[in-house]
C-alpha positions in Angstrom: 120.5 -81.2 -37.2 121.0 -77.6 -38.5 123.9 -76.7 -40.7 126.9 -75.0 -39.1 128.6 -72.3 -41.1 132.4 -72.0 -41.1 133.9 -68.9 -42.7 137.3 -67.4 -43.3 138.7 -64.3 -45.0 142.1 -64.2 -46.6 144.3 -61.5 -47.9 147.9 -61.3 -49.0 150.6 -60.4 -51.4 152.2 -62.7 -53.9 151.7 -66.3 -52.7 151.6 -65.5 -48.9 148.3 -65.0 -47.2 146.9 -64.2 -43.8 143.6 -66.0 -43.2 141.3 -64.8 -40.4 138.8 -67.3 -39.0 135.4 -65.7 -38.5 134.6 -65.5 -34.8 138.1 -66.5 -33.6 140.9 -64.4 -32.2 143.6 -65.9 -34.3 144.8 -66.0 -37.9 146.4 -68.7 -40.1 149.5 -67.7 -42.0 150.2 -69.5 -45.3 153.0 -69.4 -47.8 154.3 -71.6 -50.6 157.4 -73.5 -51.4 160.1 -71.5 -53.4 159.3 -73.6 -56.5 155.9 -72.0 -56.4 157.2 -68.4 -55.7 157.1 -68.5 -51.9 159.6 -68.2 -49.1 158.4 -71.3 -47.2 158.0 -69.1 -44.0 154.7 -70.7 -43.1 152.9 -73.9 -44.0 151.6 -74.2 -47.5 147.9 -74.6 -48.3 148.8 -78.2 -49.3 150.4 -78.9 -45.9 147.4 -77.4 -44.2 145.2 -79.7 -46.3 146.9 -82.8 -45.0 147.1 -81.3 -41.4 143.3 -80.7 -41.7 142.9 -84.4 -42.6 145.0 -85.5 -39.6 143.3 -83.3 -37.1 139.8 -84.1 -38.4 140.6 -87.8 -38.0 141.7 -87.0 -34.4 138.4 -85.2 -33.6 136.2 -87.8 -35.4 137.9 -90.7 -33.8 137.4 -89.2 -30.4 133.7 -88.9 -31.1 133.5 -92.5 -32.5 135.6 -94.0 -29.6 133.1 -92.6 -27.0 130.2 -94.2 -28.9 132.1 -97.5 -29.0 132.9 -97.2 -25.3 136.6 -97.3 -25.7 139.3 -95.0 -24.5 142.0 -93.5 -26.7 145.0 -92.6 -24.6 147.0 -91.4 -27.5 146.9 -91.5 -31.3 149.5 -90.6 -33.9 148.4 -89.9 -37.5 151.0 -89.9 -40.3 149.4 -88.5 -43.5 151.0 -88.4 -46.9 149.9 -88.0 -50.5 151.5 -87.7 -53.9 150.8 -84.3 -55.4 150.5 -83.7 -59.1 151.1 -80.0 -59.8 150.4 -80.1 -63.5 147.0 -78.4 -63.4 148.2 -75.7 -61.0 151.4 -74.9 -62.8 150.4 -75.4 -66.5 146.7 -75.3 -66.5 146.6 -78.6 -68.3 144.2 -81.1 -66.8 143.4 -84.7 -67.8 139.9 -86.0 -67.2 139.8 -88.2 -64.1 143.1 -87.1 -62.8 143.3 -85.7 -59.2 145.9 -83.3 -57.9 146.3 -85.3 -54.7 146.9 -89.0 -55.4 147.6 -92.1 -53.3 146.6 -90.6 -50.0 147.9 -92.6 -47.1 146.7 -92.3 -43.5 148.6 -94.4 -40.9 147.3 -94.3 -37.4 149.0 -95.8 -34.3 146.6 -95.8 -31.4 147.0 -96.5 -27.7 143.7 -97.7 -26.5 141.9 -100.2 -24.3 139.8 -101.3 -27.3 140.1 -104.7 -28.9 141.6 -105.2 -32.4 138.0 -105.5 -33.7 137.0 -102.3 -32.0 140.0 -100.5 -33.5 139.1 -101.8 -36.9 135.5 -100.5 -36.4 136.9 -97.2 -35.1 139.0 -96.8 -38.3 136.1 -97.6 -40.6 133.7 -95.2 -38.9 136.3 -92.4 -38.6 137.0 -92.6 -42.3 133.3 -92.7 -43.2 132.4 -89.9 -40.9 135.4 -87.5 -41.1 134.3 -84.5 -43.2 137.9 -84.0 -44.6 138.3 -87.7 -45.4 135.0 -87.5 -47.3 136.2 -84.4 -49.2 139.1 -86.5 -50.5 137.0 -89.6 -51.2 134.3 -87.7 -53.0 137.0 -86.0 -55.1 138.1 -89.4 -56.3 141.3 -89.6 -54.4 142.5 -93.1 -53.7 142.9 -93.5 -49.9 144.7 -96.2 -48.0 144.1 -96.1 -44.2 146.0 -98.3 -41.8 145.2 -98.3 -38.1 147.3 -100.3 -35.6 147.4 -100.6 -31.8 150.6 -99.3 -30.2 
């Protein structure tokens, strides 16, 4: 399968930025928390990072569910991680230390699938989700829990 290119262009002042998505008719507004010099008027890049993981799990699980022959009526993803701001704020970095730590993905799914199929859906989604793989390959510890509603 050929590679698909995704591209964005960002510009801004201070910590706020407007990011245009190439080929799309919309922009993404970002800001930072006051502790990092922002006004908290838009989601931070860190919030967008976790939102990307949530929505990527949504897309990937939909693809995997079709392959498994199950229907997902609804799914809720709660995503949380501990953030270590040391490298960003001080420039100090310790070998092997990640900025995001203890990443947690909790999914509650309404489906006609069996418990075994939901477990397979969870494993395959985590294995195939590009954003999950970014975290995993960066060495972030991930705990993923999927339960039927």
